[in-house]
C-alpha positions, 0 to 999 in steps of 0.5 A, a space after each residue: 500500500 502506498 504511503 498516504 503522506 508520501 514518506 520516503 521511508 515507506 516508499 523505499 522500505 515498503 512500510 505499512 501505514 501503521 509503521 509510517 514515521 510521518 503519518 499524522 504529521 502535518 506537512 509544511 504548506 510552504 515546502 511541498 513534497 515528502 517530509 525530511 526523515 532527518 528533521 523528526 525523531 522516528 522509530 523505524 522497524 525493518 522486518 517487513 522488507 528484504 535488503 534486495 527490495 530496499 536497494 532496488 527501490 533506492 536505485 529506482 528513486 535515485 535515478 528518477 530524481 537525480 538532478 542531472 536526469 530530472 527537470 523538476 525544480 524540486 529534484 535536488 531536494 528530493 534526491 538529497 532526502 532519498 540519499 539521506 533516508 537510505 543512508 540512515 535506514 540501511 544500518 541494522 542494529 542487533 541486541 545481545 541475543 542477535 535479534 533485530 531492534 528498532 532504531 531511533 533517529 532524531 535530527 542530525 543524529 540520525 545520520 549513519 556513520 560514514 565509513 572510510 574507503 580502503 586505503 590505496 597503495 601505489 609503488 614509488 620507484 626511486 633511483 639510488 641517486 634520488 635516495 642518496 641526495 633526496 629530491 622532490 617528486 610530483 605525482 598527478 592523480 585523478 579522483 572524484 571530487 564532490 560538486 557544490 550540490 554535495 552529491 554529484 561528482 566530477 573527475 579532477 586532477 591533483 598534484 601530490 608533492 613528495 619530499 624524498 629525504 636522503 637515506 629513505 629505505 625501501 618500504 618507506 611509506 608516505 601517506 596522503 590522508 583522505 585524498 581518494 575519491 569523494 562521495 556523499 556517504 563516504 570518507 575518502 581513502 588515504 593514498 599511500 606511496 611505498 618506496 621501491 628502489 630501482 636497479 642500479 648499474 653499479 651498486 646494490 643496497 643492503 640497509 644503509 650499505 652499498 655493495 660493489 662487485 669488481 671484476 679482476 683478472 686472476 693475475 691481479 688477484 694474486 699480486 695486489 692491485 688498486 680498485 677504482 669506484 665511482 661513487 653516487 656523488 660522482 667521486 672517484 675512489 682509488 682503493 688499494 688492495 694489498 691482500 691476495 684476493 680469494 673467492 670469499 674476500 671482500 674489502 670494507 670502505 667505511 663511510 661510503 655507503 648510503 646516508 642514514 635516515 636518522 642522521 644524513 650526515 652519517 653514512 653506511 659502508 661500502 663493501 667491495 666484492 671481487 669477480 675473479 676471472 680465470 684464463 680460458 687457456 694457458 700456453 705450456 710455457 705459462 703453465 710451467 712458470 705457474 708451477 714453478 711460482 706456485 708449487 715450489 
């Protein structure tokens, strides 16, 4: 049965006249249309209609009275009331025994609690140079922004600025609170960027240390050498190696790693490893010389 008062709660939720929250309330003659559900204290019981019935009625009414689809002057106000009614009345409350209970809504307290959209995570790829010196990254995002009517939305671009600090590690998270899509019944999601390190042609990072692999002929590995290392800040290091280099040998150079995030004036260490290159063939004379040098 249709509601005699034209109440949106009855229309959406299939309430009987006995359950009508607006029946018996006089409508303001200066404000034609259904009474606002949020301007009065009402008790609504939802046991007589299924969730599917409610959702279907809400969608049908919302499409009919959407300000962009209806030419009626009152469509914006009706659409607002439909959205508010659905928001308020769609909440289900249960007592300690799991039974459904009546809800009391009064004024703005009747508005359902808004829920925040799930956070959005995106990778932010940075070079070791970016993380060594620090830099500024500007990222353009596209998101839905509410229009002045408070219900319709428009897709707009926005620039987010990230000030990368020297020494940031992989996995560092940068959060922009509530920069996600806007909507009338939601709290925008937080957007989170997670630092990922790009592969580097010379170095591999481990925490605040840098690893460098230097190819070296077997002859130099046995007879000492000097290793040249071009640093991230473009300095050329000459590291003397006075030891015999074996497959597990490495050289530690203190203070030539990545800046520490807690104190960028301090740095980790540089570790030099060696890829010993063996000859593919030897002449009989060289083999004899090696036997005399190494086995006698």
